[in-house]
N, CA, C and O atoms as CSV, one atom per row, in Angstrom:
chain,resi,resn,atom,element,x,y,z
A,1,MET,N,N,-0.613,-19.817,-4.959
A,1,MET,CA,C,-0.666,-19.828,-3.518
A,1,MET,C,C,-1.070,-21.223,-3.031
A,1,MET,O,O,-0.567,-21.713,-2.020
A,2,MET,N,N,-1.971,-21.837,-3.758
A,2,MET,CA,C,-2.423,-23.166,-3.344
A,2,MET,C,C,-1.321,-24.205,-3.537
A,2,MET,O,O,-1.178,-25.114,-2.719
A,3,SER,N,N,-0.543,-24.077,-4.612
A,3,SER,CA,C,0.533,-25.044,-4.826
A,3,SER,C,C,1.612,-24.901,-3.758
A,3,SER,O,O,2.192,-25.894,-3.320
A,4,LEU,N,N,1.881,-23.667,-3.341
A,4,LEU,CA,C,2.846,-23.446,-2.266
A,4,LEU,C,C,2.330,-24.026,-0.958
A,4,LEU,O,O,3.097,-24.603,-0.188
A,5,ALA,N,N,1.042,-23.877,-0.705
A,5,ALA,CA,C,0.446,-24.452,0.500
A,5,ALA,C,C,0.522,-25.971,0.470
A,5,ALA,O,O,0.754,-26.601,1.501
A,6,ASN,N,N,0.328,-26.563,-0.701
A,6,ASN,CA,C,0.451,-28.017,-0.815
A,6,ASN,C,C,1.879,-28.481,-0.556
A,6,ASN,O,O,2.096,-29.507,0.087
A,7,GLU,N,N,2.865,-27.714,-1.064
A,7,GLU,CA,C,4.264,-28.067,-0.829
A,7,GLU,C,C,4.612,-27.991,0.650
A,7,GLU,O,O,5.391,-28.803,1.150
A,8,LEU,N,N,4.037,-27.015,1.354
A,8,LEU,CA,C,4.328,-26.839,2.772
A,8,LEU,C,C,3.380,-27.637,3.656
A,8,LEU,O,O,3.458,-27.559,4.883
A,9,SER,N,N,2.495,-28.395,3.047
A,9,SER,CA,C,1.478,-29.223,3.714
A,9,SER,C,C,0.617,-28.424,4.693
A,9,SER,O,O,0.390,-28.836,5.830
A,10,ILE,N,N,0.149,-27.279,4.222
A,10,ILE,CA,C,-0.788,-26.457,4.991
A,10,ILE,C,C,-2.192,-26.855,4.557
A,10,ILE,O,O,-2.469,-26.896,3.358
A,11,PRO,N,N,-3.081,-27.146,5.495
A,11,PRO,CA,C,-4.457,-27.531,5.125
A,11,PRO,C,C,-5.164,-26.406,4.350
A,11,PRO,O,O,-4.994,-25.225,4.653
A,12,GLN,N,N,-5.950,-26.795,3.358
A,12,GLN,CA,C,-6.646,-25.816,2.513
A,12,GLN,C,C,-7.622,-24.951,3.313
A,12,GLN,O,O,-7.806,-23.774,3.000
A,13,GLY,N,N,-8.237,-25.519,4.327
A,13,GLY,CA,C,-9.166,-24.741,5.156
A,13,GLY,C,C,-8.451,-23.620,5.895
A,13,GLY,O,O,-8.968,-22.508,6.000
A,14,GLN,N,N,-7.264,-23.913,6.405
A,14,GLN,CA,C,-6.484,-22.880,7.093
A,14,GLN,C,C,-6.052,-21.805,6.108
A,14,GLN,O,O,-6.066,-20.617,6.431
A,15,LEU,N,N,-5.670,-22.220,4.914
A,15,LEU,CA,C,-5.253,-21.274,3.888
A,15,LEU,C,C,-6.404,-20.340,3.512
A,15,LEU,O,O,-6.207,-19.131,3.387
A,16,GLN,N,N,-7.598,-20.894,3.331
A,16,GLN,CA,C,-8.758,-20.075,2.980
A,16,GLN,C,C,-9.135,-19.131,4.117
A,16,GLN,O,O,-9.548,-17.997,3.875
A,17,GLY,N,N,-8.994,-19.598,5.354
A,17,GLY,CA,C,-9.289,-18.743,6.497
A,17,GLY,C,C,-8.327,-17.575,6.591
A,17,GLY,O,O,-8.738,-16.451,6.878
A,18,GLU,N,N,-7.048,-17.831,6.351
A,18,GLU,CA,C,-6.047,-16.766,6.382
A,18,GLU,C,C,-6.283,-15.772,5.247
A,18,GLU,O,O,-6.127,-14.564,5.425
A,19,LYS,N,N,-6.659,-16.289,4.088
A,19,LYS,CA,C,-6.938,-15.417,2.949
A,19,LYS,C,C,-8.140,-14.526,3.238
A,19,LYS,O,O,-8.112,-13.334,2.929
A,20,ALA,N,N,-9.187,-15.082,3.821
A,20,ALA,CA,C,-10.374,-14.295,4.163
A,20,ALA,C,C,-10.049,-13.237,5.215
A,20,ALA,O,O,-10.544,-12.112,5.140
A,21,SER,N,N,-9.222,-13.594,6.192
A,21,SER,CA,C,-8.825,-12.619,7.217
A,21,SER,C,C,-8.017,-11.480,6.611
A,21,SER,O,O,-8.215,-10.314,6.955
A,22,MET,N,N,-7.103,-11.826,5.703
A,22,MET,CA,C,-6.289,-10.799,5.060
A,22,MET,C,C,-7.147,-9.861,4.223
A,22,MET,O,O,-6.948,-8.647,4.260
A,23,LEU,N,N,-8.089,-10.399,3.475
A,23,LEU,CA,C,-8.966,-9.565,2.645
A,23,LEU,C,C,-9.840,-8.656,3.506
A,23,LEU,O,O,-10.050,-7.491,3.166
A,24,ALA,N,N,-10.350,-9.183,4.619
A,24,ALA,CA,C,-11.172,-8.363,5.515
A,24,ALA,C,C,-10.345,-7.228,6.107
A,24,ALA,O,O,-10.816,-6.095,6.201
A,25,LEU,N,N,-9.133,-7.528,6.500
A,25,LEU,CA,C,-8.259,-6.498,7.050
A,25,LEU,C,C,-7.935,-5.435,6.008
A,25,LEU,O,O,-7.908,-4.244,6.320
A,26,CYS,N,N,-7.691,-5.854,4.786
A,26,CYS,CA,C,-7.413,-4.902,3.704
A,26,CYS,C,C,-8.624,-4.016,3.411
A,26,CYS,O,O,-8.473,-2.822,3.150
A,27,LYS,N,N,-9.827,-4.600,3.454
A,27,LYS,CA,C,-11.033,-3.834,3.177
A,27,LYS,C,C,-11.319,-2.810,4.265
A,27,LYS,O,O,-11.961,-1.793,4.004
A,28,ILE,N,N,-10.851,-3.066,5.481
A,28,ILE,CA,C,-11.054,-2.118,6.576
A,28,ILE,C,C,-9.961,-1.059,6.589
A,28,ILE,O,O,-10.245,0.129,6.739
A,29,CYS,N,N,-8.722,-1.484,6.432
A,29,CYS,CA,C,-7.590,-0.564,6.585
A,29,CYS,C,C,-7.344,0.314,5.361
A,29,CYS,O,O,-6.921,1.461,5.503
A,30,SER,N,N,-7.600,-0.201,4.175
A,30,SER,CA,C,-7.291,0.561,2.965
A,30,SER,C,C,-8.018,1.901,2.881
A,30,SER,O,O,-7.367,2.908,2.605
A,31,PRO,N,N,-9.337,1.968,3.105
A,31,PRO,CA,C,-9.991,3.278,3.040
A,31,PRO,C,C,-9.477,4.251,4.106
A,31,PRO,O,O,-9.404,5.457,3.867
A,32,ILE,N,N,-9.126,3.729,5.268
A,32,ILE,CA,C,-8.598,4.595,6.321
A,32,ILE,C,C,-7.251,5.176,5.898
A,32,ILE,O,O,-7.013,6.374,6.056
A,33,VAL,N,N,-6.374,4.335,5.363
A,33,VAL,CA,C,-5.060,4.804,4.916
A,33,VAL,C,C,-5.216,5.787,3.758
A,33,VAL,O,O,-4.545,6.818,3.729
A,34,TYR,N,N,-6.097,5.477,2.803
A,34,TYR,CA,C,-6.307,6.378,1.669
A,34,TYR,C,C,-6.833,7.729,2.138
A,34,TYR,O,O,-6.364,8.770,1.677
A,35,GLY,N,N,-7.790,7.724,3.038
A,35,GLY,CA,C,-8.334,8.983,3.546
A,35,GLY,C,C,-7.283,9.795,4.272
A,35,GLY,O,O,-7.195,11.010,4.095
A,36,TRP,N,N,-6.485,9.126,5.089
A,36,TRP,CA,C,-5.424,9.820,5.816
A,36,TRP,C,C,-4.404,10.414,4.847
A,36,TRP,O,O,-3.976,11.555,5.018
A,37,LEU,N,N,-4.010,9.636,3.819
A,37,LEU,CA,C,-3.053,10.148,2.843
A,37,LEU,C,C,-3.624,11.323,2.063
A,37,LEU,O,O,-2.909,12.284,1.778
A,38,TYR,N,N,-4.899,11.258,1.717
A,38,TYR,CA,C,-5.515,12.352,0.965
A,38,TYR,C,C,-5.555,13.627,1.801
A,38,TYR,O,O,-5.242,14.709,1.304
A,39,ILE,N,N,-5.938,13.500,3.062
A,39,ILE,CA,C,-5.999,14.676,3.942
A,39,ILE,C,C,-4.606,15.245,4.169
A,39,ILE,O,O,-4.422,16.461,4.123
A,40,LYS,N,N,-3.620,14.381,4.414
A,40,LYS,CA,C,-2.243,14.841,4.592
A,40,LYS,C,C,-1.741,15.518,3.325
A,40,LYS,O,O,-1.093,16.563,3.388
A,41,GLY,N,N,-2.038,14.927,2.187
A,41,GLY,CA,C,-1.611,15.503,0.916
A,41,GLY,C,C,-2.227,16.862,0.670
A,41,GLY,O,O,-1.556,17.776,0.190
A,42,LYS,N,N,-3.514,17.003,0.999
A,42,LYS,CA,C,-4.178,18.305,0.839
A,42,LYS,C,C,-3.542,19.346,1.746
A,42,LYS,O,O,-3.364,20.495,1.342
A,43,SER,N,N,-3.196,18.952,2.976
A,43,SER,CA,C,-2.586,19.922,3.891
A,43,SER,C,C,-1.192,20.309,3.414
A,43,SER,O,O,-0.792,21.463,3.563
A,44,PHE,N,N,-0.441,19.359,2.839
A,44,PHE,CA,C,0.865,19.704,2.284
A,44,PHE,C,C,0.717,20.596,1.068
A,44,PHE,O,O,1.508,21.521,0.883
A,45,SER,N,N,-0.285,20.335,0.232
A,45,SER,CA,C,-0.476,21.133,-0.975
A,45,SER,C,C,-0.881,22.557,-0.650
A,45,SER,O,O,-0.457,23.493,-1.329
A,46,SER,N,N,-1.695,22.733,0.378
A,46,SER,CA,C,-2.191,24.066,0.689
A,46,SER,C,C,-1.224,24.868,1.552
A,46,SER,O,O,-1.344,26.090,1.639
A,47,SER,N,N,-0.259,24.189,2.197
A,47,SER,CA,C,0.690,24.927,3.031
A,47,SER,C,C,1.723,25.622,2.161
A,47,SER,O,O,2.084,25.138,1.089
A,48,SER,N,N,2.182,26.748,2.635
A,48,SER,CA,C,3.191,27.488,1.887
A,48,SER,C,C,4.579,27.006,2.293
A,48,SER,O,O,4.786,26.534,3.411
A,49,ILE,N,N,5.509,27.132,1.380
A,49,ILE,CA,C,6.887,26.720,1.654
A,49,ILE,C,C,7.609,27.912,2.266
A,49,ILE,O,O,7.956,28.868,1.573
A,50,ALA,N,N,7.829,27.842,3.570
A,50,ALA,CA,C,8.430,28.966,4.284
A,50,ALA,C,C,9.946,28.984,4.135
A,50,ALA,O,O,10.518,30.012,3.774
A,51,ASP,N,N,10.598,27.871,4.406
A,51,ASP,CA,C,12.056,27.862,4.394
A,51,ASP,C,C,12.647,27.149,3.180
A,51,ASP,O,O,13.868,27.024,3.081
A,52,GLY,N,N,11.815,26.683,2.261
A,52,GLY,CA,C,12.313,26.023,1.067
A,52,GLY,C,C,12.886,24.637,1.339
A,52,GLY,O,O,13.771,24.174,0.619
A,53,ASN,N,N,12.387,23.982,2.367
A,53,ASN,CA,C,12.828,22.635,2.707
A,53,ASN,C,C,12.527,21.697,1.534
A,53,ASN,O,O,11.443,21.750,0.953
A,54,ALA,N,N,13.495,20.838,1.191
A,54,ALA,CA,C,13.339,19.953,0.032
A,54,ALA,C,C,12.172,18.992,0.205
A,54,ALA,O,O,11.440,18.727,-0.748
A,55,VAL,N,N,11.991,18.467,1.420
A,55,VAL,CA,C,10.892,17.531,1.670
A,55,VAL,C,C,9.558,18.237,1.475
A,55,VAL,O,O,8.639,17.675,0.881
A,56,GLU,N,N,9.447,19.460,1.969
A,56,GLU,CA,C,8.198,20.210,1.795
A,56,GLU,C,C,7.943,20.517,0.329
A,56,GLU,O,O,6.796,20.499,-0.117
A,57,MET,N,N,8.998,20.799,-0.425
A,57,MET,CA,C,8.819,21.072,-1.851
A,57,MET,C,C,8.310,19.830,-2.581
A,57,MET,O,O,7.431,19.923,-3.437
A,58,ILE,N,N,8.870,18.666,-2.237
A,58,ILE,CA,C,8.424,17.415,-2.865
A,58,ILE,C,C,6.981,17.120,-2.478
A,58,ILE,O,O,6.170,16.747,-3.326
A,59,MET,N,N,6.660,17.288,-1.189
A,59,MET,CA,C,5.310,17.011,-0.725
A,59,MET,C,C,4.304,17.974,-1.344
A,59,MET,O,O,3.162,17.594,-1.598
A,60,THR,N,N,4.716,19.220,-1.590
A,60,THR,CA,C,3.816,20.168,-2.236
A,60,THR,C,C,3.526,19.730,-3.665
A,60,THR,O,O,2.405,19.882,-4.151
A,61,LYS,N,N,4.540,19.185,-4.340
A,61,LYS,CA,C,4.339,18.709,-5.716
A,61,LYS,C,C,3.450,17.464,-5.739
A,61,LYS,O,O,2.583,17.333,-6.604
A,62,ILE,N,N,3.667,16.547,-4.784
A,62,ILE,CA,C,2.878,15.309,-4.749
A,62,ILE,C,C,1.469,15.604,-4.249
A,62,ILE,O,O,0.480,15.208,-4.868
A,63,GLY,N,N,1.393,16.303,-3.122
A,63,GLY,CA,C,0.134,16.762,-2.568
A,63,GLY,C,C,-0.957,15.728,-2.495
A,63,GLY,O,O,-0.783,14.678,-1.876
A,64,SER,N,N,-2.087,16.010,-3.123
A,64,SER,CA,C,-3.256,15.138,-3.012
A,64,SER,C,C,-3.131,13.877,-3.852
A,64,SER,O,O,-4.044,13.052,-3.873
A,65,ARG,N,N,-1.999,13.721,-4.550
A,65,ARG,CA,C,-1.782,12.491,-5.321
A,65,ARG,C,C,-1.128,11.401,-4.474
A,65,ARG,O,O,-0.665,10.400,-5.021
A,66,MET,N,N,-1.081,11.571,-3.163
A,66,MET,CA,C,-0.435,10.587,-2.301
A,66,MET,C,C,-1.089,9.203,-2.383
A,66,MET,O,O,-0.362,8.210,-2.337
A,67,PRO,N,N,-2.419,9.077,-2.502
A,67,PRO,CA,C,-2.987,7.733,-2.683
A,67,PRO,C,C,-2.490,7.065,-3.965
A,67,PRO,O,O,-2.279,5.853,-3.988
A,68,PHE,N,N,-2.301,7.851,-5.035
A,68,PHE,CA,C,-1.756,7.294,-6.273
A,68,PHE,C,C,-0.328,6.810,-6.061
A,68,PHE,O,O,0.057,5.753,-6.562
A,69,VAL,N,N,0.458,7.588,-5.315
A,69,VAL,CA,C,1.832,7.182,-5.015
A,69,VAL,C,C,1.829,5.889,-4.205
A,69,VAL,O,O,2.660,5.011,-4.436
A,70,LEU,N,N,0.901,5.767,-3.256
A,70,LEU,CA,C,0.780,4.522,-2.490
A,70,LEU,C,C,0.462,3.355,-3.417
A,70,LEU,O,O,1.045,2.280,-3.279
A,71,ASN,N,N,-0.455,3.553,-4.359
A,71,ASN,CA,C,-0.776,2.503,-5.325
A,71,ASN,C,C,0.456,2.113,-6.131
A,71,ASN,O,O,0.697,0.932,-6.382
A,72,LEU,N,N,1.226,3.104,-6.531
A,72,LEU,CA,C,2.432,2.858,-7.299
A,72,LEU,C,C,3.444,2.049,-6.488
A,72,LEU,O,O,4.023,1.088,-6.995
A,73,VAL,N,N,3.655,2.430,-5.252
A,73,VAL,CA,C,4.597,1.712,-4.387
A,73,VAL,C,C,4.117,0.282,-4.134
A,73,VAL,O,O,4.909,-0.658,-4.202
A,74,LEU,N,N,2.835,0.114,-3.845
A,74,LEU,CA,C,2.300,-1.233,-3.613
A,74,LEU,C,C,2.396,-2.100,-4.870
A,74,LEU,O,O,2.677,-3.295,-4.781
A,75,GLY,N,N,2.165,-1.503,-6.030
A,75,GLY,CA,C,2.291,-2.241,-7.285
A,75,GLY,C,C,3.715,-2.704,-7.531
A,75,GLY,O,O,3.940,-3.836,-7.961
A,76,ILE,N,N,4.672,-1.838,-7.262
A,76,ILE,CA,C,6.077,-2.206,-7.431
A,76,ILE,C,C,6.462,-3.310,-6.444
A,76,ILE,O,O,7.171,-4.253,-6.795
A,77,MET,N,N,5.981,-3.174,-5.202
A,77,MET,CA,C,6.281,-4.209,-4.203
A,77,MET,C,C,5.672,-5.549,-4.601
A,77,MET,O,O,6.313,-6.586,-4.436
A,78,ALA,N,N,4.451,-5.548,-5.121
A,78,ALA,CA,C,3.803,-6.791,-5.557
A,78,ALA,C,C,4.560,-7.403,-6.733
A,78,ALA,O,O,4.729,-8.620,-6.802
A,79,PHE,N,N,5.015,-6.556,-7.655
A,79,PHE,CA,C,5.790,-7.047,-8.794
A,79,PHE,C,C,7.093,-7.686,-8.317
A,79,PHE,O,O,7.457,-8.768,-8.777
A,80,LEU,N,N,7.802,-7.018,-7.389
A,80,LEU,CA,C,9.060,-7.569,-6.887
A,80,LEU,C,C,8.840,-8.868,-6.124
A,80,LEU,O,O,9.627,-9.806,-6.249
A,81,LEU,N,N,7.767,-8.924,-5.333
A,81,LEU,CA,C,7.465,-10.147,-4.603
A,81,LEU,C,C,7.168,-11.296,-5.556
A,81,LEU,O,O,7.605,-12.424,-5.330
A,82,THR,N,N,6.429,-11.013,-6.614
A,82,THR,CA,C,6.130,-12.037,-7.622
A,82,THR,C,C,7.403,-12.459,-8.344
A,82,THR,O,O,7.622,-13.645,-8.591
A,83,TRP,N,N,8.232,-11.490,-8.679
A,83,TRP,CA,C,9.488,-11.775,-9.393
A,83,TRP,C,C,10.391,-12.684,-8.548
A,83,TRP,O,O,10.972,-13.642,-9.059
A,84,VAL,N,N,10.501,-12.371,-7.243
A,84,VAL,CA,C,11.357,-13.157,-6.359
A,84,VAL,C,C,10.789,-14.563,-6.156
A,84,VAL,O,O,11.537,-15.540,-6.156
A,85,SER,N,N,9.485,-14.664,-5.986
A,85,SER,CA,C,8.891,-15.981,-5.722
A,85,SER,C,C,8.862,-16.854,-6.976
A,85,SER,O,O,8.880,-18.081,-6.874
A,86,MET,N,N,8.817,-16.241,-8.145
A,86,MET,CA,C,8.809,-17.026,-9.393
A,86,MET,C,C,10.206,-17.487,-9.780
A,86,MET,O,O,10.355,-18.484,-10.487
A,87,GLY,N,N,11.231,-16.770,-9.325
A,87,GLY,CA,C,12.600,-17.092,-9.753
A,87,GLY,C,C,13.324,-18.030,-8.910
A,87,GLY,O,O,14.477,-18.354,-9.195
């Protein structure tokens, strides 16, 4: 990240400030998103499948594992972003 900032001639102080802001935002938003996903997953898991809707069936299977699915999706996105930026 620092080498890219040097190539784009971004001052290191600005880069560190943006990094600190991003980390603070992640520390605030992540627990909220995880809690919301867990509660939504629990409600999907406990609800009965009335009409056999495919989305409801998938959500019932995933259920309270939605935070894990979010981790999986974020990990794949980070891998793809790294792959694209390295190539």
